[in-house]
N, CA and C atoms of all chains as a GROMACS GRO file, in nm:
protein
  612
    1MET      N    1  -1.680   0.666  -1.275
    1MET     CA    2  -1.584   0.622  -1.172
    1MET      C    3  -1.557   0.734  -1.073
    2ASP      N    4  -1.560   0.702  -0.946
    2ASP     CA    5  -1.529   0.797  -0.842
    2ASP      C    6  -1.381   0.837  -0.856
    3GLU      N    7  -1.360   0.967  -0.882
    3GLU     CA    8  -1.221   1.013  -0.903
    3GLU      C    9  -1.136   0.992  -0.778
    4GLY      N   10  -1.201   1.000  -0.661
    4GLY     CA   11  -1.128   0.977  -0.536
    4GLY      C   12  -1.071   0.837  -0.530
    5LEU      N   13  -1.147   0.741  -0.581
    5LEU     CA   14  -1.097   0.604  -0.581
    5LEU      C   15  -0.988   0.585  -0.686
    6ARG      N   16  -1.009   0.645  -0.803
    6ARG     CA   17  -0.910   0.628  -0.909
    6ARG      C   18  -0.775   0.685  -0.866
    7SER      N   19  -0.779   0.786  -0.777
    7SER     CA   20  -0.654   0.846  -0.732
    7SER      C   21  -0.570   0.749  -0.649
    8LEU      N   22  -0.626   0.632  -0.619
    8LEU     CA   23  -0.547   0.528  -0.552
    8LEU      C   24  -0.421   0.497  -0.630
    9THR      N   25  -0.431   0.504  -0.762
    9THR     CA   26  -0.315   0.470  -0.845
    9THR      C   27  -0.207   0.579  -0.838
   10ASP      N   28  -0.241   0.694  -0.775
   10ASP     CA   29  -0.141   0.800  -0.758
   10ASP      C   30  -0.073   0.793  -0.621
   11LEU      N   31  -0.107   0.693  -0.542
   11LEU     CA   32  -0.047   0.682  -0.408
   11LEU      C   33   0.105   0.686  -0.417
   12ASP      N   34   0.166   0.756  -0.325
   12ASP     CA   35   0.311   0.770  -0.318
   12ASP      C   36   0.375   0.633  -0.290
   13ARG      N   37   0.434   0.574  -0.393
   13ARG     CA   38   0.493   0.439  -0.380
   13ARG      C   39   0.608   0.432  -0.279
   14VAL      N   40   0.675   0.543  -0.260
   14VAL     CA   41   0.788   0.542  -0.165
   14VAL      C   42   0.735   0.513  -0.024
   15ILE      N   43   0.621   0.573   0.008
   15ILE     CA   44   0.564   0.555   0.142
   15ILE      C   45   0.471   0.434   0.148
   16HIS      N   46   0.411   0.399   0.036
   16HIS     CA   47   0.312   0.291   0.033
   16HIS      C   48   0.372   0.155   0.068
   17GLU      N   49   0.499   0.135   0.035
   17GLU     CA   50   0.563   0.007   0.065
   17GLU      C   51   0.554  -0.016   0.216
   18PRO      N   52   0.497  -0.132   0.260
   18PRO     CA   53   0.466  -0.149   0.402
   18PRO      C   54   0.581  -0.126   0.500
   19ALA      N   55   0.700  -0.176   0.470
   19ALA     CA   56   0.810  -0.157   0.564
   19ALA      C   57   0.846  -0.009   0.575
   20ARG      N   58   0.844   0.062   0.461
   20ARG     CA   59   0.876   0.205   0.466
   20ARG      C   60   0.765   0.283   0.535
   21LEU      N   61   0.642   0.239   0.518
   21LEU     CA   62   0.530   0.304   0.587
   21LEU      C   63   0.549   0.292   0.738
   22LEU      N   64   0.593   0.176   0.781
   22LEU     CA   65   0.619   0.152   0.923
   22LEU      C   66   0.732   0.243   0.972
   23ILE      N   67   0.841   0.250   0.897
   23ILE     CA   68   0.956   0.335   0.935
   23ILE      C   69   0.912   0.482   0.946
   24VAL      N   70   0.841   0.529   0.844
   24VAL     CA   71   0.798   0.669   0.842
   24VAL      C   72   0.700   0.697   0.956
   25THR      N   73   0.611   0.601   0.983
   25THR     CA   74   0.517   0.618   1.094
   25THR      C   75   0.592   0.634   1.226
   26ILE      N   76   0.691   0.549   1.248
   26ILE     CA   77   0.771   0.559   1.372
   26ILE      C   78   0.842   0.694   1.378
   27LEU      N   79   0.907   0.731   1.267
   27LEU     CA   80   0.982   0.857   1.267
   27LEU      C   81   0.891   0.979   1.284
   28SER      N   82   0.763   0.965   1.248
   28SER     CA   83   0.670   1.078   1.262
   28SER      C   84   0.636   1.104   1.409
   29THR      N   85   0.671   1.009   1.495
   29THR     CA   86   0.635   1.024   1.637
   29THR      C   87   0.754   1.064   1.725
   30VAL      N   88   0.872   1.072   1.666
   30VAL     CA   89   0.992   1.107   1.744
   30VAL      C   90   1.070   1.218   1.676
   31GLU      N   91   1.154   1.286   1.752
   31GLU     CA   92   1.238   1.391   1.695
   31GLU      C   93   1.340   1.328   1.599
   32SER      N   94   1.403   1.220   1.646
   32SER     CA   95   1.495   1.143   1.561
   32SER      C   96   1.511   1.005   1.624
   33ALA      N   97   1.567   0.912   1.548
   33ALA     CA   98   1.583   0.777   1.601
   33ALA      C   99   1.711   0.718   1.546
   34ASP      N  100   1.781   0.638   1.627
   34ASP     CA  101   1.902   0.575   1.569
   34ASP      C  102   1.866   0.441   1.505
   35PHE      N  103   1.959   0.394   1.423
   35PHE     CA  104   1.938   0.275   1.342
   35PHE      C  105   1.895   0.154   1.427
   36LEU      N  106   1.964   0.133   1.540
   36LEU     CA  107   1.935   0.015   1.622
   36LEU      C  108   1.794   0.020   1.681
   37PHE      N  109   1.754   0.140   1.719
   37PHE     CA  110   1.617   0.159   1.770
   37PHE      C  111   1.516   0.121   1.660
   38LEU      N  112   1.539   0.173   1.541
   38LEU     CA  113   1.447   0.143   1.429
   38LEU      C  114   1.445  -0.006   1.397
   39GLN      N  115   1.564  -0.067   1.405
   39GLN     CA  116   1.571  -0.211   1.376
   39GLN      C  117   1.488  -0.290   1.478
   40ARG      N  118   1.501  -0.250   1.604
   40ARG     CA  119   1.427  -0.320   1.709
   40ARG      C  120   1.276  -0.296   1.694
   41GLU      N  121   1.238  -0.174   1.667
   41GLU     CA  122   1.096  -0.139   1.658
   41GLU      C  123   1.027  -0.201   1.536
   42THR      N  124   1.099  -0.207   1.425
   42THR     CA  125   1.036  -0.257   1.302
   42THR      C  126   1.048  -0.408   1.289
   43GLY      N  127   1.151  -0.466   1.352
   43GLY     CA  128   1.174  -0.609   1.335
   43GLY      C  129   1.236  -0.643   1.199
   44LEU      N  130   1.280  -0.541   1.127
   44LEU     CA  131   1.343  -0.565   0.997
   44LEU      C  132   1.488  -0.609   1.014
   45THR      N  133   1.541  -0.679   0.913
   45THR     CA  134   1.682  -0.712   0.917
   45THR      C  135   1.762  -0.585   0.891
   46LYS      N  136   1.891  -0.590   0.927
   46LYS     CA  137   1.980  -0.476   0.907
   46LYS      C  138   1.983  -0.436   0.759
   47GLY      N  139   1.995  -0.537   0.672
   47GLY     CA  140   2.004  -0.510   0.528
   47GLY      C  141   1.877  -0.448   0.472
   48ASN      N  142   1.763  -0.502   0.514
   48ASN     CA  143   1.634  -0.448   0.467
   48ASN      C  144   1.612  -0.306   0.516
   49LEU      N  145   1.636  -0.285   0.645
   49LEU     CA  146   1.616  -0.152   0.702
   49LEU      C  147   1.705  -0.051   0.630
   50SER      N  148   1.829  -0.091   0.610
   50SER     CA  149   1.925  -0.004   0.544
   50SER      C  150   1.879   0.032   0.402
   51ALA      N  151   1.831  -0.066   0.328
   51ALA     CA  152   1.785  -0.042   0.189
   51ALA      C  153   1.663   0.052   0.188
   52HIS      N  154   1.571   0.031   0.282
   52HIS     CA  155   1.452   0.117   0.286
   52HIS      C  156   1.488   0.260   0.326
   53LEU      N  157   1.582   0.274   0.420
   53LEU     CA  158   1.624   0.408   0.461
   53LEU      C  159   1.692   0.482   0.345
   54THR      N  160   1.771   0.409   0.269
   54THR     CA  161   1.838   0.470   0.154
   54THR      C  162   1.735   0.521   0.053
   55LYS      N  163   1.631   0.440   0.032
   55LYS     CA  164   1.523   0.481  -0.059
   55LYS      C  165   1.452   0.606  -0.006
   56LEU      N  166   1.424   0.609   0.123
   56LEU     CA  167   1.356   0.724   0.184
   56LEU      C  168   1.446   0.848   0.181
   57GLU      N  169   1.575   0.827   0.200
   57GLU     CA  170   1.671   0.939   0.194
   57GLU      C  171   1.676   0.994   0.051
   58GLY      N  172   1.675   0.902  -0.047
   58GLY     CA  173   1.679   0.941  -0.188
   58GLY      C  174   1.559   1.026  -0.227
   59ALA      N  175   1.445   0.999  -0.164
   59ALA     CA  176   1.323   1.075  -0.194
   59ALA      C  177   1.320   1.207  -0.118
   60GLY      N  178   1.418   1.226  -0.030
   60GLY     CA  179   1.422   1.349   0.050
   60GLY      C  180   1.330   1.344   0.171
   61TYR      N  181   1.284   1.225   0.205
   61TYR     CA  182   1.188   1.213   0.315
   61TYR      C  183   1.256   1.191   0.451
   62VAL      N  184   1.376   1.137   0.447
   62VAL     CA  185   1.448   1.109   0.571
   62VAL      C  186   1.590   1.164   0.558
   63GLU      N  187   1.638   1.222   0.668
   63GLU     CA  188   1.774   1.275   0.673
   63GLU      C  189   1.855   1.179   0.759
   64ILE      N  190   1.967   1.134   0.707
   64ILE     CA  191   2.048   1.037   0.781
   64ILE      C  192   2.183   1.098   0.815
   65THR      N  193   2.218   1.095   0.942
   65THR     CA  194   2.346   1.151   0.986
   65THR      C  195   2.428   1.040   1.051
   66LYS      N  196   2.551   1.022   0.999
   66LYS     CA  197   2.637   0.918   1.060
   66LYS      C  198   2.736   0.986   1.153
   67THR      N  199   2.738   0.939   1.275
   67THR     CA  200   2.825   1.001   1.374
   67THR      C  201   2.882   0.890   1.464
   68PHE      N  202   2.940   0.929   1.577
   68PHE     CA  203   2.993   0.830   1.670
   68PHE      C  204   2.942   0.857   1.811
   69LYS      N  205   2.923   0.749   1.885
   69LYS     CA  206   2.892   0.762   2.028
   69LYS      C  207   3.011   0.696   2.096
   70GLY      N  208   3.105   0.776   2.143
   70GLY     CA  209   3.233   0.721   2.188
   70GLY      C  210   3.301   0.666   2.064
   71LYS      N  211   3.334   0.537   2.068
   71LYS     CA  212   3.398   0.479   1.949
   71LYS      C  213   3.299   0.404   1.860
   72LEU      N  214   3.173   0.398   1.904
   72LEU     CA  215   3.072   0.323   1.829
   72LEU      C  216   3.003   0.410   1.724
   73PRO      N  217   2.990   0.358   1.603
   73PRO     CA  218   2.919   0.436   1.500
   73PRO      C  219   2.772   0.448   1.536
   74LEU      N  220   2.715   0.562   1.504
   74LEU     CA  221   2.575   0.589   1.538
   74LEU      C  222   2.510   0.650   1.414
   75THR      N  223   2.399   0.591   1.370
   75THR     CA  224   2.328   0.642   1.253
   75THR      C  225   2.196   0.701   1.298
   76ILE      N  226   2.185   0.832   1.281
   76ILE     CA  227   2.066   0.902   1.328
   76ILE      C  228   1.972   0.932   1.211
   77CYS      N  229   1.846   0.893   1.225
   77CYS     CA  230   1.748   0.915   1.117
   77CYS      C  231   1.640   1.010   1.165
   78LYS      N  232   1.601   1.098   1.075
   78LYS     CA  233   1.505   1.202   1.112
   78LYS      C  234   1.413   1.226   0.992
   79LEU      N  235   1.284   1.233   1.018
   79LEU     CA  236   1.189   1.264   0.911
   79LEU      C  237   1.206   1.411   0.872
   80THR      N  238   1.215   1.439   0.743
   80THR     CA  239   1.228   1.579   0.698
   80THR      C  240   1.088   1.641   0.689
   81LYS      N  241   1.084   1.771   0.665
   81LYS     CA  242   0.953   1.838   0.647
   81LYS      C  243   0.878   1.780   0.526
   82PRO      N  244   0.946   1.767   0.409
   82PRO     CA  245   0.876   1.704   0.295
   82PRO      C  246   0.830   1.561   0.328
   83GLY      N  247   0.910   1.490   0.411
   83GLY     CA  248   0.873   1.354   0.451
   83GLY      C  249   0.745   1.354   0.533
   84LEU      N  250   0.736   1.447   0.626
   84LEU     CA  251   0.617   1.456   0.711
   84LEU      C  252   0.495   1.495   0.628
   85LYS      N  253   0.519   1.587   0.535
   85LYS     CA  254   0.409   1.632   0.449
   85LYS      C  255   0.358   1.514   0.362
   86ALA      N  256   0.452   1.438   0.307
   86ALA     CA  257   0.415   1.323   0.223
   86ALA      C  258   0.341   1.218   0.306
   87PHE      N  259   0.386   1.198   0.428
   87PHE     CA  260   0.320   1.101   0.516
   87PHE      C  261   0.178   1.146   0.548
   88ASN      N  262   0.160   1.272   0.582
   88ASN     CA  263   0.026   1.322   0.614
   88ASN      C  264  -0.067   1.314   0.494
   89SER      N  265  -0.014   1.347   0.379
   89SER     CA  266  -0.096   1.344   0.259
   89SER      C  267  -0.134   1.198   0.223
   90TYR      N  268  -0.038   1.107   0.244
   90TYR     CA  269  -0.066   0.965   0.220
   90TYR      C  270  -0.177   0.916   0.316
   91ARG      N  271  -0.165   0.954   0.443
   91ARG     CA  272  -0.266   0.915   0.543
   91ARG      C  273  -0.405   0.966   0.503
   92GLN      N  274  -0.409   1.090   0.455
   92GLN     CA  275  -0.537   1.148   0.415
   92GLN      C  276  -0.598   1.070   0.298
   93GLN      N  277  -0.514   1.030   0.202
   93GLN     CA  278  -0.565   0.953   0.088
   93GLN      C  279  -0.623   0.820   0.137
   94LEU      N  280  -0.551   0.755   0.228
   94LEU     CA  281  -0.600   0.627   0.281
   94LEU      C  282  -0.730   0.647   0.359
   95ALA      N  283  -0.736   0.752   0.438
   95ALA     CA  284  -0.856   0.778   0.518
   95ALA      C  285  -0.976   0.799   0.426
   96LYS      N  286  -0.954   0.868   0.315
   96LYS     CA  287  -1.062   0.888   0.216
   96LYS      C  288  -1.107   0.754   0.158
   97PHE      N  289  -1.009   0.670   0.128
   97PHE     CA  290  -1.040   0.538   0.073
   97PHE      C  291  -1.127   0.458   0.172
   98ILE      N  292  -1.086   0.458   0.298
   98ILE     CA  293  -1.160   0.386   0.402
   98ILE      C  294  -1.303   0.442   0.411
   99ASP      N  295  -1.310   0.573   0.406
   99ASP     CA  296  -1.438   0.641   0.416
   99ASP      C  297  -1.530   0.604   0.299
  100LYS      N  298  -1.477   0.610   0.179
  100LYS     CA  299  -1.557   0.585   0.059
  100LYS      C  300  -1.602   0.440   0.046
  101THR      N  301  -1.522   0.348   0.100
  101THR     CA  302  -1.555   0.207   0.083
  101THR      C  303  -1.628   0.150   0.205
  102GLY      N  304  -1.659   0.238   0.301
  102GLY     CA  305  -1.720   0.191   0.427
  102GLY      C  306  -1.868   0.160   0.412
  103MET      N  307   0.711  -0.129   2.096
  103MET     CA  308   0.648  -0.107   1.966
  103MET      C  309   0.504  -0.156   1.967
  104ASP      N  310   0.416  -0.074   1.912
  104ASP     CA  311   0.276  -0.109   1.898
  104ASP      C  312   0.263  -0.225   1.798
  105GLU      N  313   0.215  -0.338   1.847
  105GLU     CA  314   0.208  -0.456   1.759
  105GLU      C  315   0.114  -0.431   1.640
  106GLY      N  316   0.010  -0.345   1.663
  106GLY     CA  317  -0.081  -0.312   1.554
  106GLY      C  318  -0.009  -0.244   1.440
  107LEU      N  319   0.086  -0.159   1.474
  107LEU     CA  320   0.161  -0.091   1.370
  107LEU      C  321   0.259  -0.186   1.302
  108ARG      N  322   0.325  -0.268   1.382
  108ARG     CA  323   0.422  -0.360   1.322
  108ARG      C  324   0.354  -0.454   1.222
  109SER      N  325   0.226  -0.481   1.245
  109SER     CA  326   0.154  -0.572   1.155
  109SER      C  327   0.136  -0.511   1.015
  110LEU      N  328   0.174  -0.384   1.000
  110LEU     CA  329   0.175  -0.323   0.865
  110LEU      C  330   0.257  -0.408   0.769
  111THR      N  331   0.365  -0.468   0.820
  111THR     CA  332   0.451  -0.546   0.730
  111THR      C  333   0.385  -0.678   0.689
  112ASP      N  334   0.270  -0.709   0.750
  112ASP     CA  335   0.196  -0.831   0.711
  112ASP      C  336   0.086  -0.800   0.610
  113LEU      N  337   0.074  -0.675   0.569
  113LEU     CA  338  -0.032  -0.639   0.474
  113LEU      C  339  -0.027  -0.729   0.350
  114ASP      N  340  -0.142  -0.770   0.305
  114ASP     CA  341  -0.156  -0.856   0.188
  114ASP      C  342  -0.106  -0.782   0.063
  115ARG      N  343   0.012  -0.821   0.017
  115ARG     CA  344   0.076  -0.753  -0.098
  115ARG      C  345  -0.006  -0.763  -0.227
  116VAL      N  346  -0.083  -0.871  -0.240
  116VAL     CA  347  -0.162  -0.887  -0.362
  116VAL      C  348  -0.263  -0.772  -0.373
  117ILE      N  349  -0.324  -0.738  -0.261
  117ILE     CA  350  -0.425  -0.632  -0.259
  117ILE      C  351  -0.364  -0.494  -0.240
  118HIS      N  352  -0.251  -0.489  -0.172
  118HIS     CA  353  -0.189  -0.360  -0.137
  118HIS      C  354  -0.143  -0.281  -0.261
  119GLU      N  355  -0.106  -0.351  -0.366
  119GLU     CA  356  -0.061  -0.282  -0.487
  119GLU      C  357  -0.175  -0.191  -0.536
  120PRO      N  358  -0.149  -0.060  -0.553
  120PRO     CA  359  -0.258   0.036  -0.577
  120PRO      C  360  -0.352   0.002  -0.693
  121ALA      N  361  -0.301  -0.042  -0.806
  121ALA     CA  362  -0.390  -0.073  -0.918
  121ALA      C  363  -0.480  -0.192  -0.882
  122ARG      N  364  -0.423  -0.292  -0.815
  122ARG     CA  365  -0.504  -0.408  -0.777
  122ARG      C  366  -0.605  -0.370  -0.669
  123LEU      N  367  -0.566  -0.280  -0.580
  123LEU     CA  368  -0.659  -0.233  -0.478
  123LEU      C  369  -0.779  -0.165  -0.544
  124LEU      N  370  -0.751  -0.090  -0.648
  124LEU     CA  371  -0.858  -0.022  -0.722
  124LEU      C  372  -0.950  -0.124  -0.790
  125ILE      N  373  -0.891  -0.223  -0.855
  125ILE     CA  374  -0.970  -0.328  -0.923
  125ILE      C  375  -1.059  -0.401  -0.822
  126VAL      N  376  -0.999  -0.441  -0.711
  126VAL     CA  377  -1.073  -0.518  -0.610
  126VAL      C  378  -1.184  -0.432  -0.549
  127THR      N  379  -1.154  -0.303  -0.527
  127THR     CA  380  -1.256  -0.213  -0.473
  127THR      C  381  -1.375  -0.204  -0.567
  128ILE      N  382  -1.348  -0.189  -0.696
  128ILE     CA  383  -1.457  -0.182  -0.794
  128ILE      C  384  -1.537  -0.313  -0.794
  129LEU      N  385  -1.463  -0.425  -0.799
  129LEU     CA  386  -1.533  -0.555  -0.803
  129LEU      C  387  -1.614  -0.581  -0.676
  130SER      N  388  -1.575  -0.520  -0.566
  130SER     CA  389  -1.649  -0.542  -0.440
  130SER      C  390  -1.785  -0.473  -0.442
  131THR      N  391  -1.806  -0.386  -0.541
  131THR     CA  392  -1.933  -0.311  -0.546
  131THR      C  393  -2.029  -0.364  -0.652
  132VAL      N  394  -1.984  -0.462  -0.730
  132VAL     CA  395  -2.069  -0.515  -0.837
  132VAL      C  396  -2.073  -0.668  -0.832
  133GLU      N  397  -2.175  -0.725  -0.892
  133GLU     CA  398  -2.185  -0.871  -0.898
  133GLU      C  399  -2.070  -0.927  -0.984
  134SER      N  400  -2.051  -0.864  -1.100
  134SER     CA  401  -1.938  -0.899  -1.187
  134SER      C  402  -1.917  -0.783  -1.283
  135ALA      N  403  -1.801  -0.784  -1.351
  135ALA     CA  404  -1.771  -0.674  -1.443
  135ALA      C  405  -1.693  -0.728  -1.560
  136ASP      N  406  -1.716  -0.674  -1.679
  136ASP     CA  407  -1.636  -0.722  -1.792
  136ASP      C  408  -1.509  -0.638  -1.805
  137PHE      N  409  -1.416  -0.694  -1.881
  137PHE     CA  410  -1.282  -0.636  -1.893
  137PHE      C  411  -1.287  -0.490  -1.938
  138LEU      N  412  -1.370  -0.460  -2.039
  138LEU     CA  413  -1.374  -0.324  -2.093
  138LEU      C  414  -1.426  -0.224  -1.990
  139PHE      N  415  -1.523  -0.268  -1.912
  139PHE     CA  416  -1.575  -0.182  -1.804
  139PHE      C  417  -1.463  -0.152  -1.705
  140LEU      N  418  -1.391  -0.255  -1.664
  140LEU     CA  419  -1.281  -0.235  -1.568
  140LEU      C  420  -1.173  -0.144  -1.625
  141GLN      N  421  -1.147  -0.162  -1.756
  141GLN     CA  422  -1.044  -0.080  -1.819
  141GLN      C  423  -1.086   0.068  -1.815
  142ARG      N  424  -1.212   0.093  -1.846
  142ARG     CA  425  -1.262   0.230  -1.847
  142ARG      C  426  -1.261   0.288  -1.706
  143GLU      N  427  -1.307   0.210  -1.610
  143GLU     CA  428  -1.318   0.260  -1.472
  143GLU      C  429  -1.182   0.286  -1.407
  144THR      N  430  -1.086   0.198  -1.436
  144THR     CA  431  -0.955   0.211  -1.371
  144THR      C  432  -0.861   0.305  -1.446
  145GLY      N  433  -0.882   0.319  -1.579
  145GLY     CA  434  -0.789   0.398  -1.659
  145GLY      C  435  -0.658   0.325  -1.685
  146LEU      N  436  -0.653   0.196  -1.654
  146LEU     CA  437  -0.531   0.118  -1.678
  146LEU      C  438  -0.522   0.079  -1.826
  147THR      N  439  -0.400   0.052  -1.872
  147THR     CA  440  -0.385   0.000  -2.008
  147THR      C  441  -0.434  -0.145  -2.009
  148LYS      N  442  -0.461  -0.194  -2.129
  148LYS     CA  443  -0.506  -0.332  -2.145
  148LYS      C  444  -0.404  -0.431  -2.085
  149GLY      N  445  -0.278  -0.407  -2.116
  149GLY     CA  446  -0.171  -0.495  -2.069
  149GLY      C  447  -0.159  -0.495  -1.917
  150ASN      N  448  -0.164  -0.376  -1.858
  150ASN     CA  449  -0.154  -0.365  -1.712
  150ASN      C  450  -0.272  -0.430  -1.642
  151LEU      N  451  -0.392  -0.399  -1.692
  151LEU     CA  452  -0.512  -0.455  -1.631
  151LEU      C  453  -0.508  -0.608  -1.638
  152SER      N  454  -0.468  -0.657  -1.754
  152SER     CA  455  -0.461  -0.801  -1.775
  152SER      C  456  -0.362  -0.865  -1.677
  153ALA      N  457  -0.247  -0.804  -1.661
  153ALA     CA  458  -0.144  -0.858  -1.570
  153ALA      C  459  -0.194  -0.859  -1.425
  154HIS      N  460  -0.260  -0.751  -1.385
  154HIS     CA  461  -0.310  -0.745  -1.247
  154HIS      C  462  -0.422  -0.845  -1.224
  155LEU      N  463  -0.507  -0.864  -1.324
  155LEU     CA  464  -0.616  -0.962  -1.310
  155LEU      C  465  -0.560  -1.103  -1.298
  156THR      N  466  -0.456  -1.130  -1.375
  156THR     CA  467  -0.393  -1.262  -1.368
  156THR      C  468  -0.337  -1.287  -1.229
  157LYS      N  469  -0.275  -1.184  -1.173
  157LYS     CA  470  -0.219  -1.196  -1.037
  157LYS      C  471  -0.332  -1.220  -0.935
  158LEU      N  472  -0.442  -1.148  -0.951
  158LEU     CA  473  -0.556  -1.164  -0.859
  158LEU      C  474  -0.621  -1.301  -0.876
  159GLU      N  475  -0.626  -1.348  -0.998
  159GLU     CA  476  -0.682  -1.480  -1.025
  159GLU      C  477  -0.591  -1.588  -0.962
  160GLY      N  478  -0.461  -1.569  -0.976
  160GLY     CA  479  -0.364  -1.663  -0.919
  160GLY      C  480  -0.377  -1.674  -0.767
  161ALA      N  481  -0.414  -1.563  -0.703
  161ALA     CA  482  -0.430  -1.564  -0.557
  161ALA      C  483  -0.567  -1.620  -0.517
  162GLY      N  484  -0.650  -1.648  -0.616
  162GLY     CA  485  -0.785  -1.700  -0.587
  162GLY      C  486  -0.883  -1.589  -0.549
  163TYR      N  487  -0.847  -1.464  -0.573
  163TYR     CA  488  -0.932  -1.352  -0.532
  163TYR      C  489  -1.032  -1.312  -0.640
  164VAL      N  490  -1.002  -1.343  -0.764
  164VAL     CA  491  -1.090  -1.305  -0.874
  164VAL      C  492  -1.110  -1.427  -0.965
  165GLU      N  493  -1.234  -1.443  -1.009
  165GLU     CA  494  -1.268  -1.554  -1.099
  165GLU      C  495  -1.289  -1.492  -1.236
  166ILE      N  496  -1.220  -1.546  -1.336
  166ILE     CA  497  -1.229  -1.488  -1.470
  166ILE      C  498  -1.292  -1.589  -1.566
  167THR      N  499  -1.398  -1.547  -1.634
  167THR     CA  500  -1.466  -1.634  -1.728
  167THR      C  501  -1.461  -1.573  -1.867
  168LYS      N  502  -1.407  -1.648  -1.963
  168LYS     CA  503  -1.402  -1.597  -2.100
  168LYS      C  504  -1.518  -1.656  -2.180
  169THR      N  505  -1.594  -1.568  -2.241
  169THR     CA  506  -1.711  -1.613  -2.315
  169THR      C  507  -1.728  -1.526  -2.439
  170PHE      N  508  -1.843  -1.531  -2.502
  170PHE     CA  509  -1.868  -1.448  -2.620
  170PHE      C  510  -2.000  -1.372  -2.606
  171LYS      N  511  -2.004  -1.253  -2.663
  171LYS     CA  512  -2.129  -1.179  -2.672
  171LYS      C  513  -2.151  -1.166  -2.822
  172GLY      N  514  -2.235  -1.251  -2.879
  172GLY     CA  515  -2.241  -1.261  -3.024
  172GLY      C  516  -2.107  -1.319  -3.070
  173LYS      N  517  -2.039  -1.245  -3.157
  173LYS     CA  518  -1.909  -1.294  -3.202
  173LYS      C  519  -1.794  -1.228  -3.128
  174LEU      N  520  -1.827  -1.132  -3.036
  174LEU     CA  521  -1.722  -1.059  -2.964
  174LEU      C  522  -1.681  -1.132  -2.837
  175PRO      N  523  -1.552  -1.145  -2.815
  175PRO     CA  524  -1.507  -1.208  -2.690
  175PRO      C  525  -1.543  -1.120  -2.570
  176LEU      N  526  -1.581  -1.184  -2.461
  176LEU     CA  527  -1.622  -1.111  -2.341
  176LEU      C  528  -1.551  -1.177  -2.222
  177THR      N  529  -1.483  -1.094  -2.144
  177THR     CA  530  -1.411  -1.146  -2.027
  177THR      C  531  -1.480  -1.094  -1.902
  178ILE      N  532  -1.538  -1.188  -1.828
  178ILE     CA  533  -1.614  -1.150  -1.708
  178ILE      C  534  -1.531  -1.174  -1.582
  179CYS      N  535  -1.521  -1.072  -1.498
  179CYS     CA  536  -1.442  -1.082  -1.375
  179CYS      C  537  -1.534  -1.068  -1.254
  180LYS      N  538  -1.506  -1.150  -1.154
  180LYS     CA  539  -1.593  -1.154  -1.036
  180LYS      C  540  -1.505  -1.174  -0.913
  181LEU      N  541  -1.530  -1.097  -0.810
  181LEU     CA  542  -1.457  -1.115  -0.685
  181LEU      C  543  -1.505  -1.245  -0.620
  182THR      N  544  -1.413  -1.330  -0.577
  182THR     CA  545  -1.451  -1.455  -0.510
  182THR      C  546  -1.477  -1.427  -0.362
  183LYS      N  547  -1.530  -1.526  -0.290
  183LYS     CA  548  -1.549  -1.508  -0.145
  183LYS      C  549  -1.416  -1.484  -0.074
  184PRO      N  550  -1.312  -1.564  -0.103
  184PRO     CA  551  -1.182  -1.535  -0.039
  184PRO      C  552  -1.131  -1.395  -0.077
  185GLY      N  553  -1.161  -1.352  -0.200
  185GLY     CA  554  -1.120  -1.218  -0.242
  185GLY      C  555  -1.187  -1.110  -0.160
  186LEU      N  556  -1.317  -1.128  -0.138
  186LEU     CA  557  -1.392  -1.030  -0.059
  186LEU      C  558  -1.344  -1.029   0.086
  187LYS      N  559  -1.316  -1.148   0.137
  187LYS     CA  560  -1.267  -1.161   0.274
  187LYS      C  561  -1.131  -1.090   0.288
  188ALA      N  562  -1.044  -1.113   0.191
  188ALA     CA  563  -0.911  -1.051   0.194
  188ALA      C  564  -0.923  -0.899   0.184
  189PHE      N  565  -1.015  -0.853   0.100
  189PHE     CA  566  -1.036  -0.709   0.084
  189PHE      C  567  -1.085  -0.647   0.215
  190ASN      N  568  -1.182  -0.711   0.278
  190ASN     CA  569  -1.236  -0.659   0.404
  190ASN      C  570  -1.131  -0.658   0.514
  191SER      N  571  -1.052  -0.763   0.518
  191SER     CA  572  -0.950  -0.770   0.622
  191SER      C  573  -0.841  -0.665   0.596
  192TYR      N  574  -0.808  -0.642   0.470
  192TYR     CA  575  -0.712  -0.538   0.434
  192TYR      C  576  -0.764  -0.400   0.476
  193ARG      N  577  -0.891  -0.374   0.443
  193ARG     CA  578  -0.953  -0.246   0.481
  193ARG      C  579  -0.946  -0.225   0.633
  194GLN      N  580  -0.974  -0.332   0.707
  194GLN     CA  581  -0.971  -0.320   0.853
  194GLN      C  582  -0.831  -0.287   0.904
  195GLN      N  583  -0.731  -0.348   0.843
  195GLN     CA  584  -0.593  -0.318   0.884
  195GLN      C  585  -0.559  -0.171   0.857
  196LEU      N  586  -0.600  -0.122   0.740
  196LEU     CA  587  -0.575   0.019   0.706
  196LEU      C  588  -0.650   0.112   0.801
  197ALA      N  589  -0.775   0.076   0.832
  197ALA     CA  590  -0.855   0.160   0.920
  197ALA      C  591  -0.789   0.169   1.058
  198LYS      N  592  -0.732   0.058   1.106
  198LYS     CA  593  -0.660   0.057   1.234
  198LYS      C  594  -0.539   0.148   1.226
  199PHE      N  595  -0.470   0.141   1.114
  199PHE     CA  596  -0.351   0.225   1.096
  199PHE      C  597  -0.390   0.373   1.103
  200ILE      N  598  -0.496   0.409   1.031
  200ILE     CA  599  -0.543   0.548   1.030
  200ILE      C  600  -0.580   0.590   1.172
  201ASP      N  601  -0.647   0.500   1.241
  201ASP     CA  602  -0.692   0.528   1.376
  201ASP      C  603  -0.575   0.549   1.471
  202LYS      N  604  -0.477   0.463   1.464
  202LYS     CA  605  -0.362   0.468   1.556
  202LYS      C  606  -0.271   0.587   1.530
  203THR      N  607  -0.268   0.634   1.406
  203THR     CA  608  -0.176   0.743   1.373
  203THR      C  609  -0.247   0.878   1.372
  204GLY      N  610  -0.374   0.877   1.411
  204GLY     CA  611  -0.454   1.000   1.403
  204GLY      C  612  -0.423   1.099   1.516
   0.00000   0.00000   0.00000
């Protein structure tokens, strides 16, 4: 068995989940993003987005800061260094998979 | 938002699960495979492999035939045409993702 293929079972489940992969991909392209922006970009419901962000925060991949813009609450999300590293490493694993099965 | 990226949330969950992705990848390279071969190649436990095969069979992606080799039971697994189609389409979606985030 090709060890590279077997390593598929080691894929980072936190990032592998499609909605979280989408969130992390978006955050990898910006300095930071607020909750409403992420909701609009991903098309996720408020509850789903919130649950996925909590999971990403728990893994140390996303930093969430709650603040105010005037009187309106503002939730700022930012990919952490470990988050970016995990994302890049996940991408590399997928690229290898695509390469090996091509 | 890049619609190609948003389509990540449409990824086929049956195939996206890493252990099932590994099983389907192996089956895509052979005419058919018996249960013990798959167990050895994937490194999955008997129970896990069995559960994932049942899920793949339920989706119509894998055809499972139970027979005998002498007096020993033999379970033959084969990727169906819809299974191969789903695998190829999944690979293409991943390849697009890799391409867009590169």
